[in-house]
N, C-alpha and C positions, 0 to 999 in steps of 0.2 A: 607481324606485320611484312606484307610484299613489297616490295621498291615501288613496283605501281601504286599503290596504295597509300604510303606514303607520302611520294612528291603528288599525289591528288589532295590526300589531307592538309601536306604544305601550301601547296595551291588557296584551298578556300580557308581553309586557317588566318591566312595572307591577306584578304578581301576581306572579311569578317573582322581580322584586328584592326584594317586601319583604316573600316566607317566605325568600330568602338572608340579606338582611338581618336579617332575626327568629334566624336560625340564627347571628350574626355573634355573636351573643351568649353564645354557648359555645366559639365557635372559630373563629380565626385566617383560616381560610383561606377560609370564607365572609365573612366582611368584604370580603376579597380578590375572591372571587366578584361581589357585591352590587358595589361598586365600579365591575370591570367593568359588570356590566349598566345603571347608571344612565348609565358614560358612553355606551354603544350608546342608551340610549335621547335621553339626548342630541342625541345624530346625529343622531337621526331627531325630533327638536323641533325643532329648527335649520330640518330640511328641508319640516318644515310650517309652519314660522314660525312659532311660535302663543306669545305673549311666558310666559301664564303657564307654558305649559308645560315651556320652556324653565327657568324662575326654579322650578319640582316638582323638576325636574334635581337642579341647583343645590344645591338643599334636600336629596336624596336621598345626592347626592355627599357632602356636609357630614356628615349624618350616618355615614357610610359612613367620612368621615376621623376622626370622636370615637372612633366603636368602635376607629380604628388609633391613638392615642391622639394624635392630630395635633389638642388641639384651637383650638391657637392658628388656627391655614387654618377651620377647621371655626365656628368664631364669629364668624371676620371676612367667612364669607363668609353664614352668615345676616344680619348686617347689613346686609350688600349688600342681599341681595335684600328684605331689610324696607323701606331707605329707596325702592331703586323701587317698589314697591308704592302708596310711600304715597305717592311722588313720577307715578308715571305711569300705575300699571296698576286703581288699587285695584278693586282685587278681594279682598270679602270672602273665597271660598274659601282664595287664598294667604295672608291675612296669619294666618289660621287655622292651615293649614298650616307655615307658620312657626314662631309660636306652638307649637304642639305638636313640631317640630324641634330650635327655642330649649329645648324644659320636657325633652324627650326629652338632647341634651345635655349640660343642666344635670346630672340624675339620672346621665347613662355617669362626668362627670365625678370625683361623688360616690363616687359607687363605686367608682370605679379607688383613690380615697386608700381610702378604708378595709378595700380590700380590702390596699392598700401597710403599713397601719398590723399588720395582723394577723398 
């Protein structure tokens, strides 16, 4: 795959993944689809060799894991990305993405507890 094609595919999958992930708050089948999109995006990021894009893909995967109820895996992944960014990547953008995903996971977990108690 040419680099330009990979970048375009990565971007398109990001848009699709965001939309499907948003629908995951309403239906479990969209959660599975969003995870598949994130995994495809991860493969492209690995081909491109961009560590920040790779980290972002893992954040998207962790969001899908949280939507699917796998909070421990999701939280472990986000913490790993946070530590990696602090140690070597030093990206303000990635820091903000990580914080956003962290807050979303906390919100999902709180929402799930409320639903369970209702």
